[in-house]
C-alpha positions in Angstrom: -48.4 51.6 30.5 -44.7 51.4 29.8 -44.1 51.6 25.9 -42.7 48.5 24.3 -38.9 48.8 23.5 -37.9 48.6 19.7 -34.8 46.4 18.8 -32.4 47.7 16.3 -29.7 45.4 15.0 -26.7 47.5 13.7 -23.6 46.3 12.0 -20.4 48.3 11.3 -17.4 46.7 9.7 -14.6 49.2 10.4 -13.7 52.0 12.8 -15.1 54.7 10.6 -18.5 52.9 10.7 -18.2 52.5 14.4 -17.9 56.3 14.8 -20.9 56.9 12.5 -22.9 54.2 14.2 -22.3 55.8 17.6 -23.5 59.2 16.4 -26.6 57.5 14.9 -27.3 55.6 18.1 -27.1 58.9 20.1 -29.4 60.7 17.7 -31.9 57.9 17.7 -32.1 57.8 21.5 -32.6 61.5 21.6 -35.5 61.4 19.3 -37.3 58.1 19.9 -40.7 58.2 21.7 -40.1 54.5 22.8 -36.9 52.9 24.4 -34.5 51.4 21.9 -32.4 48.2 22.4 -29.3 47.6 20.2 -27.4 44.5 19.3 -25.0 43.7 16.4 -21.4 44.5 15.6 -19.4 47.6 16.4 -16.4 49.0 18.1 -15.5 51.1 21.2 -17.7 54.1 20.3 -20.8 52.1 19.6 -20.1 50.1 22.9 -20.2 53.4 24.7 -23.6 53.9 23.4 -24.8 50.5 24.8 -23.9 48.0 22.0 -22.4 44.8 23.1 -20.6 43.6 20.0 -20.7 40.0 18.9 -16.9 40.1 18.3 -14.0 42.5 18.1 -14.3 45.0 15.1 -10.7 44.1 14.2 -11.8 40.7 13.2 -13.4 42.2 10.0 -11.9 45.7 9.6 -10.0 44.8 6.4 -9.7 46.6 3.0 -8.6 45.8 -0.5 -8.8 42.6 -2.5 -5.6 41.0 -1.2 -6.2 41.7 2.4 -9.8 40.3 2.2 -8.5 37.1 0.5 -6.0 36.5 3.2 -8.6 36.7 5.9 -11.5 35.3 3.9 -12.3 32.1 6.1 -12.5 34.3 9.3 -14.7 36.9 7.4 -17.1 34.2 6.2 -17.4 32.8 9.8 -18.2 36.3 11.1 -20.7 36.9 8.4 -22.6 33.8 9.3 -22.4 34.4 13.1 -23.9 37.8 12.6 -26.7 36.5 10.5 -27.5 33.8 13.0 -27.6 36.5 15.8 -29.8 38.8 13.8 -32.3 36.0 13.0 -32.4 35.0 16.6 -32.9 38.6 17.8 -35.8 39.2 15.4 -35.1 43.0 15.5 -37.5 45.7 14.3 -34.9 47.2 12.0 -31.6 46.4 10.7 -29.0 49.0 9.9 -25.8 48.2 8.1 -23.0 50.7 8.0 -20.6 51.0 5.1 -18.0 48.1 4.6 -20.1 46.6 1.8 -17.8 43.5 1.5 -18.8 42.5 5.1 -22.2 44.1 5.6 -24.0 43.4 2.4 -23.6 39.5 2.5 -25.1 39.9 6.0 -28.0 42.0 4.7 -28.7 39.5 1.8 -29.0 36.6 4.2 -31.1 38.4 6.8 -33.5 39.3 3.9 -33.6 35.7 2.9 -34.4 34.4 6.2 -36.5 37.3 7.6 -38.1 39.1 4.7 -40.3 41.3 6.7 -37.4 43.2 8.6 -36.6 46.6 7.0 -32.9 47.1 6.2 -31.2 50.5 5.9 -27.7 50.9 4.3 -26.0 53.8 6.1 -23.3 55.1 3.6 -23.9 54.2 -0.1 -21.4 51.9 -1.8 -19.5 53.6 -4.5 -21.7 52.4 -7.2 -21.3 55.7 -9.1 -17.6 54.8 -9.5 -17.2 51.0 -9.3 -19.4 48.2 -10.5 -22.7 50.2 -11.0 -24.6 47.1 -11.4 -24.6 46.6 -7.7 -27.2 49.4 -7.3 -29.9 47.6 -9.0 -28.9 44.3 -7.1 -29.2 46.1 -3.8 -32.9 46.6 -4.3 -33.4 42.9 -3.3 -32.0 43.4 0.2 -31.7 47.0 1.0 -34.9 49.0 1.6 -33.4 52.4 1.9 -30.0 54.1 1.5 -28.8 57.0 3.7 -26.2 58.8 1.6 -23.3 60.9 2.7 -22.6 62.7 -0.6 -25.0 65.1 -2.4 -24.9 63.4 -5.8 -25.7 59.8 -4.5 -29.4 59.9 -4.5 -29.5 60.9 -8.3 -27.0 58.2 -9.0 -29.1 55.4 -7.4 -32.2 56.6 -9.3 -30.3 56.5 -12.5 -28.8 53.1 -11.8 -32.0 51.6 -10.5 -31.0 51.3 -6.9 -32.9 51.4 -3.7 -34.6 54.7 -2.6 -31.9 57.0 -1.2 -32.0 60.1 1.0 -29.0 62.5 1.3 -28.5 63.2 5.0 -25.2 64.9 4.7 -21.6 64.0 5.6 -20.9 63.4 9.4 -17.8 65.6 9.1 -19.8 68.7 9.1 -20.8 68.1 12.7 -17.2 68.9 13.5 -17.1 72.1 11.4 -17.6 74.7 14.0 -15.3 73.0 16.4 -12.6 72.7 13.9 -12.8 76.4 13.1 -12.6 77.2 16.9 -9.2 75.4 17.3 -6.3 77.8 17.6 -3.5 76.7 15.4 -0.8 78.9 16.9 -0.7 76.8 20.1 0.5 73.9 18.0 2.9 76.1 16.0 4.5 77.2 19.4 4.6 73.7 20.8 6.4 72.3 17.8 8.7 75.2 17.3 7.3 76.1 13.9 8.9 79.1 12.1 6.0 80.9 10.4 8.4 82.6 7.9 8.7 79.3 6.1 5.8 77.3 4.6 4.1 74.5 6.5 3.3 71.3 4.7 0.9 68.6 5.9 1.8 65.0 4.8 -1.0 62.5 5.2 0.2 59.1 4.0 -3.2 57.3 5.0 -4.9 55.7 7.9 -4.0 52.1 6.9 -0.7 50.1 7.1 -0.7 49.4 3.4 -1.3 53.1 2.5 1.6 54.2 4.7 3.8 51.4 3.3 3.2 52.6 -0.3 3.2 56.4 0.2 5.7 57.3 2.7 8.7 56.8 0.3 7.3 58.9 -2.6 6.0 61.6 -0.2 9.5 61.8 1.5 11.2 62.2 -1.9 8.7 64.9 -2.8 9.5 66.9 0.3 13.2 66.5 -0.5 12.6 67.8 -4.0 10.8 70.8 -2.8 13.6 71.6 -0.3 16.1 71.3 -3.2 14.2 74.0 -5.0 14.7 76.3 -1.9 11.2 76.1 -0.5 12.2 74.7 3.0 8.8 73.3 3.9 8.2 72.4 7.5 6.5 69.1 7.6 3.8 67.9 10.0 2.5 64.4 9.9 -0.8 63.8 11.9 -0.7 60.1 12.8 -3.0 57.6 14.6 -1.3 56.1 17.4 -1.2 52.6 16.0 0.5 53.7 12.8 3.1 56.0 14.6 5.8 53.3 14.9 5.5 52.6 11.1 5.7 56.2 10.1 8.7 56.9 12.4 10.5 53.8 10.8 9.8 55.3 7.5 11.0 58.7 8.4 14.5 57.2 9.1 15.0 57.2 5.4 13.8 60.8 4.7 16.4 63.5 4.1 14.3 66.1 6.0 12.8 66.1 9.6 9.1 66.0 10.2 6.9 66.7 13.3 4.4 63.8 14.1 1.3 64.7 16.1 -1.4 62.5 17.6 -5.0 63.1 18.6 -8.0 64.7 16.8 -7.4 68.3 18.2 -3.8 68.5 17.0 -4.7 66.9 13.8 -7.2 69.7 12.9 -4.9 72.4 14.4 -2.3 71.1 11.9 -4.8 71.4 9.1 -5.5 74.9 9.9 -1.8 75.8 10.4 -0.6 74.3 7.1 -0.3 76.3 3.7 -0.9 73.0 1.9 -1.2 69.3 2.2 0.1 66.2 0.4 -2.5 63.6 1.1 -3.7 60.1 0.3 -7.0 59.8 -1.3 -9.9 59.3 1.1 -12.2 61.1 3.6 -9.3 63.2 4.6 -9.7 65.3 1.4 -13.2 66.4 2.7 -11.6 67.2 6.1 -9.1 69.4 4.5 -11.9 71.1 2.6 -13.7 71.7 5.8 -10.5 73.1 7.3 -9.8 75.3 4.3 -6.4 73.6 3.4 -5.3 73.5 -0.3 -4.1 70.0 -1.3 -2.4 67.7 -3.8 -3.5 64.1 -3.7 -1.3 61.1 -4.4 -2.3 57.3 -4.1 -1.0 53.9 -4.9 -2.9 50.6 -4.7 -1.9 46.9 -4.9 -1.3 45.2 -8.3 -4.8 43.5 -8.3 -6.6 46.8 -7.7 -4.3 48.6 -10.2 -5.2 46.1 -12.9 -8.9 46.9 -12.5 -8.5 50.7 -12.8 -10.1 50.7 -16.3 -13.4 49.8 -14.6 -13.8 53.2 -12.7 -16.6 55.2 -13.9 -15.6 58.6 -12.3 -13.5 61.5 -13.4 -11.7 61.7 -10.1 -10.9 59.5 -7.1 -10.8 62.5 -4.8 -14.0 62.9 -2.8 -13.6 66.6 -2.7 -13.4 66.8 -6.5 -16.5 64.6 -6.7 -18.4 66.8 -4.3 -17.5 69.9 -6.4 -18.0 68.0 -9.7 -14.8 69.7 -10.7 -11.2 68.5 -10.6 -10.0 71.5 -8.6 -7.5 69.3 -6.5 -4.6 67.7 -8.5 -4.4 63.9 -8.2 -1.7 61.5 -9.2 -2.2 57.7 -9.1 0.1 54.8 -9.4 3.1 55.4 -11.6 2.0 59.2 -11.7 2.4 59.4 -7.9 6.1 60.3 -8.0 8.3 63.2 -6.7 8.4 65.1 -10.0 4.7 65.4 -10.5 3.9 65.8 -6.8 6.3 68.5 -6.1 5.5 70.4 -9.3 1.9 70.5 -8.2 2.7 71.4 -4.5 5.2 74.2 -5.0 2.6 76.9 -6.2 0.5 76.2 -3.1 3.2 77.0 -0.7 3.1 80.8 -1.4 0.5 83.4 -2.5 0.0 82.3 -6.2 -3.0 82.1 -8.5 -3.0 78.4 -8.0 -3.3 78.7 -4.3 -6.0 81.4 -4.6 -8.0 79.0 -6.9 -7.7 76.2 -4.4 -8.8 78.4 -1.4 -12.0 79.2 -3.4 -12.5 75.7 -4.1 -12.2 74.5 -0.5 -14.6 77.1 0.5 -17.0 75.6 -1.9 -16.5 72.1 -0.6 -17.4 73.4 2.9 -20.5 75.2 1.5 -21.9 72.1 -0.3 -21.3 69.7 2.6 -23.1 72.0 5.0 -26.1 72.4 2.8 -28.9 70.0 4.2 -29.6 72.0 7.3 -29.8 69.7 10.3 -26.8 67.7 11.5 -26.4 64.6 9.4 -26.8 62.2 12.4 -30.2 63.9 13.3 -31.3 63.5 9.6 -30.2 59.8 9.4 -32.0 59.2 12.8 -35.2 60.9 11.4 -35.3 58.6 8.4 -34.5 55.6 10.5 -37.2 56.2 13.0 -39.9 56.7 10.2 -38.9 53.2 8.8 -38.8 51.7 12.3 -42.4 52.8 12.7 -43.6 52.0 9.2 -41.7 49.0 8.3 -40.5 48.1 4.7 -43.4 50.0 3.1 -42.3 53.3 4.7 -38.7 52.6 3.6 -39.8 52.2 0.0 -42.0 55.1 -0.1 -40.1 57.6 2.2 -40.0 61.1 0.8 -36.6 62.8 0.9 -36.1 65.2 3.9 -36.4 68.8 3.2 -33.0 70.6 2.6 
């Protein structure tokens, strides 16, 4: 007799969640004893795994208070559309992925209408940094959290959040591949002179980040050059942001190489002596690649006015993983050419500061690789246990062995 298929309703709210969802779906398919059927919201990568999204991911992939306010009516419509589709599908499991401004209202409404369906949240909201009261509120509509960062299960336990399992960060699944890339091929193609230092400039993956950071980052490079350091600049860019970056480069006093594609991005990471980066997941990528870094960031006026609510000693994920502010960070008014260049200059030659950072990035890599199995496999294992056992299993699931 053919086994009954199980239905998983899966919702991602931005492109990073789409990539995470696709890897989870592949791992679920490889480990499930029964056929799995998917529906929900996702992007191109989840579509390749068999998901037919209810609407384009670009409809909801927004970030920041002002951007959300501008598109609030459309976001609200898409939330209700997604809830209606989930209720109609009556799935065996719901998985929401990151993007809490979009996915959590959906989870709340699904729980209200279909209280027996277990709900997993893949990627913990930053309750340890911002609005910690959310953790306790999540218990009403999230049965289990799959955490990417090692300190998050303890944070949820301390804050009264849902049961939480550390599955590991998906970046580690690329670690061996990153280490296998040969940086010299990129150096030859770009005409990089290895006698001068190579500086990565990473102004972010969103239009607003690029708009705020390209000018101070360019002035920082100019200041380093005035000090006689002559850094050669590489800017790895996503194709959609390349025109914006090229326009901003017209005002830079120094030239820069722009690369596209994941392989060249990580070749550049391995080639560089140091990086000047926006805050975000890229700091973990730099840690895995072994690249010393300085972090700068600027936010809009509304977000800046709420900085006093932050509950963490750093906004840099690599620092939080280490529980040590090993990588300098400069935010808002402190993100200026004087402070950034002073922190970067020692990293462009063999100095004690550079040696300390090389040791720190090695520790980041070691911590992120700690769980054992690949993160997607661990996330799939917990998800399948909950799929089989329902909400009772989700609440009582024991953490995976490390």
